[in-house]
N, C-alpha and C positions, 0 to 999 in steps of 0.2 A: 449493272448487276452481273456478277460472274455466273458462269454455267453451273458451278457447284452450288451457289446460293439459290439459283432457280430450281435446281433439282431438289434441294432440301425443302424449299418452300412448297414445291409440288407434292412432296411426300407428306408434309405436315397437313396440307389441305385434304389430301386423299385419306389420311388417317382420321381427320376430323369427320369426314363424311362416312367413313366405314364404321367408326365406333358405335354410333347409334344402331346401325344395321346389324352389327354383330350382337349387340345387346338384345335387340328384338328377336333375332334368330335363336339366341340362347334361351330366352324366355319361352319361345315356342317349343324348343327341344326339351326344356325342363318340364313343361306341362305334359308333353307326350310321354316322357319318361315316367313321371309320377303317376300317370293314368295307365301305365303299362301298355301303351300303344307303341310297341317297340319298332314297328315298321316305320312309323312317322318319326320316331325319335332318331332312328338310324339315318334317315334322309337328312334330318336337320343337324345331327351331330358330326357326321363325316366331314363336311366342309369346314365346320368350326374347329375340328381337331387338326385339320391341315393348317389352320391359322395359329394353332398352338394355344387355344383358349383352355385354361386349366380345368374349369368346371366341365367342359365338353369332353376333355381327355378322361376325366374321372368317370363320368357317366358311361362313356363308350367302353372304358376299361371294365366297368362292372358288367356291362352287357356281354363282353367276351369272357369274363371270369365265370359267369353263371349260365351262359348260353341263352340269354334273353334276346330272341329275335335274330340271333346269329349262331353259327356253329361255335361251340365252346372252344376257346383257344387261349390257354393260360399264358403262353409265350407272348401272344399279341396283347393280352390284358396287361402283362408286366411291362411291356414296352410303352404302352399308353400311360400307365401309372407313373412310370419313371420320368416321362416327359413332363408330367404335371408336378411330380415331386421336385424335379430340378428347378422349378419356378417357386418352390416353397409352399405348394398347395397341400395343406394338411391332410385332406381326405385322400389325396393320391399317395401321400406317404403311408397312410394307414392301409391303403389298398396293397401297396408293395409289401408291407410287413405281413399282411394277411396271407398273401401268396407264399411268402418266404416261410411262414409258419407251417403251411401245408407240407412243404418240402421237409422241414425239420421234424414234423410229426412222423412222416414216413421213415426218415433216418432213425428216429428215436426207437422205433420198434426193433430194428436190427441191432443198434448200439446197445440197448438195454439187455437184450438177450446175450450178446457176446460179452458184455461187461460182467454179467452175473455168472457167466461160464469161466471167468478168470482172465480174459484177454486184456492185457495192460493198456494197449492202444485204445480199445473201446472204453475202458474204465476212465481214462484221461478225457476222452471225448465226452463221455456222459457227465463228467465233472464240469466241463465247459458249458454243456447244455443247461445244467442246473445253475451255474454261476450267472449266465447271461440270459436265461429264459428262452432258450432256443427250442420251441415246440413243447415247452413244459413250463410250469410256474417256477419263477426264480426261487432257489433255496440254497443260500450260501453254505449252510451246514452240510447239506448233502453233497455240494460241490467239493468241499474240503475232504469229506469222507471218501469219495471216489478218487480224487487226486492222490490221497494217501495210499490207497490200495495199489494204484499204478506205480507210485514212487517207490513203494516197498519192493516192487519188482524191478527196480533200477531203470525205469523208463525216464529218460532225461527230460522230456517235455513236462512230465508230471512232477519231477523234482523241482523244476523251475516254477511250476504253478503252485506247489506247496510253499515255496519261498515267497511268492506273491501274496498268498493267503496270510502268512505271518506278517509280511511287510505292511499290508493294508488292513489287517483285521477282518479278512473275508472268511466268515464261517468259523473263526477261531479267534482267541484273544490276540491282539497285536503283540508281536515279540520280535524285535529286530535281531536279537541273537540267533533265534531259530531261523529267521529269514536268511541271514547271511550263511548259515551252515548249509541250508538247502540250495541257495543260489550257487555256493561254491561247488557243491556236488555236480550241478548242471554245468557250471563253467569249466570244470575239469574235463568235461567231454565236449568242449568247444561250443557251448550254447551261447549264441550272440546276445540274446535278450537278458540272460542271467548276468552276463558281464556288464551290460548296461545298468541293470538295477543294483548291482554291487557298487557301480560308480555313483549312483544316486544315494545309496546308503552313506557312503563316505563323504560325498559332497554336503550332506546334511548332518554330518558328524554322528552317525548312528553305527559306525563300523566297530568291529572288535579290535582291530589292529591299531595300536597307538604308538608304534615304534617310530613313526615319522608323521609329518604333516598330513592331515586327512585329505587335503586337496591334491597332494602328490599321489596318494593311493587312488583317489577318485579319477585323476587323469589317466593313470595306467590302465584302469579297467575301461574307461570310456574310449581310450585310444584303441584298445584291442577289439572292443565291440564295433568301433568304426571300421577297423580293418576287415571285419567280417561282413560289413555292408550296412550297419545301422547309421542312417543319415542324421538322426537326432543326436546320437553320440558324437558324431563328427563335429557338429555345431557346438556341443557343450564342451568338448575337449579344448576347443580354441578359447572359449571363455574362461575355462579353468587355468589355462596357461597365463592369462592376464593377471591372475591373483598371485602368481609365484614369482619370487626373486630369481636371480641367475642360478644360485646354488640349488634351490628347490626345483627349478626347471630341469637342470641336469639330472637330479635325482629322479624326477618324474619320468624322464625319457629312458633312463637306465632301467627303472622298474617296469616300464611298459615293454621294453625289449625282453626282459626276463619273462613277463607274462606271455609275450608273443611266442617265445620258445616253448613254454609250458602248455598254453591253452589254445593257440591258434595254428601254428605251423603243423602240429601233428594231425590236424583235421583238414588241412588244405590238400 
């Protein structure tokens, strides 16, 4: 038997012996935790957390989150929850989300005040917070409303976000024509993701320009988004080229170069 095989067998045997012990220790820790005997829970949970036991990481995270038997330490709580979440432990995922929402709620106080005072960057951020439920209940209609206020002040990120709202029907009725118009406003100012989404509009035959094959136009937008660093666009542009014949490929590359001069090089 090789040395590697012996080591593997030894590890397996050790694991078989350790598993019941870990389970017994976790049961003891859980009982102490449920009984609010946090001193005993801490003694039992710390070695289990070093072993990476998800339930132990979650309970210990809660203790640091709330200051139960330990000094309150949100950074340590987040680190413990993250280790559990990385193993797919749902309660740890929820713990991380809970801590993140604390941060978002603090941010919301400042963002709301500045947005209402007319700051375009804050208005766009408040739109994002409403769209994705960051520290506040999700409200797509409110998200659209705040994006629009910022977009009307010519904030490029908000122009892109309004384009997304129309593209996907977020807080407003889906309208590909409006989506393209807003995406183009952002693209004119070198916005990488607006170029990417323009590419998706044309690859799905939702674009306004029918002067040439839609995949030709889609390639040109994807290529320029890729030039600005969008890795997904870089992958898609290669697939789009496979759909084009030789004449179309040349047209796509020529159009991409035109867009490069208009939308990318001025912002590099």
